[in-house]
C-alpha positions as CSV (number, residue, x, y, z in Angstrom):
1,M,166.4,123.4,303.2
2,A,165.3,120.6,300.9
3,V,166.9,117.2,301.8
4,T,166.6,114.0,299.8
5,Y,167.8,110.6,301.0
6,I,169.8,108.9,298.1
7,H,171.7,105.9,299.4
8,T,173.3,103.8,302.1
9,C,176.8,102.5,301.7
10,Y,178.9,99.7,303.1
11,R,182.1,98.0,302.1
12,I,182.4,94.6,300.3
13,L,185.2,92.2,299.5
14,D,184.0,90.5,296.3
15,P,182.0,92.6,293.9
16,E,180.9,89.5,291.8
17,K,179.5,87.7,294.9
18,S,177.7,90.9,295.9
19,K,176.3,91.5,292.4
20,D,175.1,87.9,292.4
21,F,173.4,88.3,295.8
22,Y,171.8,91.7,295.2
23,V,171.0,91.4,291.5
24,G,170.7,87.7,291.0
25,K,169.0,86.7,294.2
26,L,167.2,89.8,295.4
27,G,166.3,91.3,292.0
28,M,167.9,94.7,292.4
29,K,169.4,96.5,289.3
30,L,173.0,97.6,289.0
31,V,172.4,101.2,288.1
32,G,175.9,102.6,288.1
33,E,179.5,102.3,289.0
34,M,182.2,104.8,290.0
35,H,185.8,103.8,289.4
36,F,188.5,105.4,291.5
37,D,192.2,104.6,291.8
38,T,191.7,102.8,295.1
39,A,188.1,101.7,295.1
40,T,185.0,101.0,293.0
41,N,181.6,102.0,294.1
42,Y,178.6,100.0,292.8
43,F,175.1,101.4,293.0
44,F,172.0,99.2,293.2
45,A,168.3,100.1,293.1
46,M,165.0,98.3,292.7
47,A,164.2,100.3,289.6
48,A,166.7,100.6,286.7
49,D,166.3,104.4,286.5
50,A,167.8,105.0,290.0
51,S,165.1,107.4,290.9
52,Q,164.7,105.9,294.4
53,P,167.1,105.4,297.2
54,M,170.1,103.2,296.3
55,L,172.4,100.8,298.0
56,E,176.1,101.7,297.4
57,L,178.6,99.0,297.9
58,T,182.3,100.0,298.0
59,H,185.1,97.6,297.0
60,N,188.4,98.9,298.2
61,H,191.0,97.5,295.8
62,G,193.4,95.2,297.6
63,Q,191.3,94.6,300.7
64,T,191.3,90.9,301.5
65,E,190.4,90.8,305.2
66,P,186.7,91.0,306.2
67,Y,185.5,94.4,307.5
68,D,184.6,94.9,311.1
69,A,181.0,96.1,311.0
70,G,181.2,97.1,314.7
71,N,178.2,97.1,316.9
72,G,176.4,100.0,315.2
73,Y,175.4,98.4,311.9
74,S,172.2,96.4,312.1
75,H,170.7,95.7,308.6
76,V,169.0,96.9,305.4
77,A,165.5,95.8,304.7
78,F,163.4,94.9,301.6
79,T,159.8,94.0,301.2
80,V,158.9,90.7,299.4
81,D,155.5,89.4,298.3
82,D,156.0,85.8,299.5
83,L,158.3,85.6,302.6
84,E,158.4,81.9,302.9
85,G,158.9,81.3,299.2
86,T,161.6,84.0,299.0
87,V,163.5,82.6,301.9
88,S,163.2,79.1,300.6
89,K,164.6,80.1,297.2
90,L,167.5,82.0,298.7
91,E,168.3,79.1,301.0
92,E,168.3,76.7,298.0
93,T,171.0,78.9,296.4
94,G,173.2,78.8,299.4
95,V,172.3,82.1,301.1
96,E,172.6,81.8,304.9
97,V,169.3,82.4,306.7
98,A,169.9,84.1,310.1
99,L,166.2,84.1,311.1
100,Q,163.6,81.9,309.5
101,P,160.2,83.6,308.7
102,K,158.3,84.5,311.8
103,T,155.5,86.7,312.9
104,M,156.3,89.4,315.4
105,T,153.4,91.3,317.1
106,V,154.2,94.8,318.2
107,E,151.5,97.2,319.6
108,G,148.8,95.1,318.1
109,H,150.3,94.8,314.6
110,D,151.6,91.5,313.1
111,Y,154.8,91.8,311.1
112,R,156.2,88.9,309.0
113,I,160.0,89.1,308.8
114,A,163.1,87.0,308.2
115,F,166.8,87.7,308.0
116,V,169.4,86.5,305.5
117,V,173.1,87.2,305.3
118,D,174.8,88.7,302.3
119,P,178.3,87.5,301.0
120,D,180.1,89.9,303.4
121,G,178.1,88.9,306.5
122,Y,175.7,91.9,306.5
123,R,172.2,91.1,307.7
124,V,169.4,91.7,305.3
125,E,165.8,91.9,306.6
126,L,163.0,90.6,304.5
127,V,159.5,91.9,305.4
128,E,156.4,90.4,303.8
129,R,154.7,93.1,301.8
130,G,151.7,94.6,303.4
131,T,152.5,93.5,307.0
132,M,154.6,96.6,307.9
133,K,153.4,100.1,306.9
134,V,155.2,103.3,307.5
135,G,152.1,104.6,309.2
136,D,152.5,101.9,311.8
137,L,155.9,103.4,312.8
138,I,154.7,107.0,313.2
139,Q,152.7,108.0,316.3
């Protein structure tokens, strides 16, 4: 059986605020939309051709109350070249910073991370490129 990971989805309240955050601030591309009677799904990827895993954000029409993310959701993560610079620029545009850039040492490896919060309160981890490698995670 061949399995391919294609996207992660969560619900949003204001598509324009989410587009501004993920496209305008994080540099993702809006690669597609699906319009249903009761909802609209927005698909974002780092490349315009959507050949890599995507983030799907679902706007349920008429939903006005924030969603309860529960205690199971944690975060999505992106790599960035300049962690401090990226966090500083995001903060200047009004993005909430949940965790300022810091170094975490795990099993002898140093990781540079920070957390910001998107318009719906979802946490977004930023990892400085080159400090966390998939090989570090696999034993």
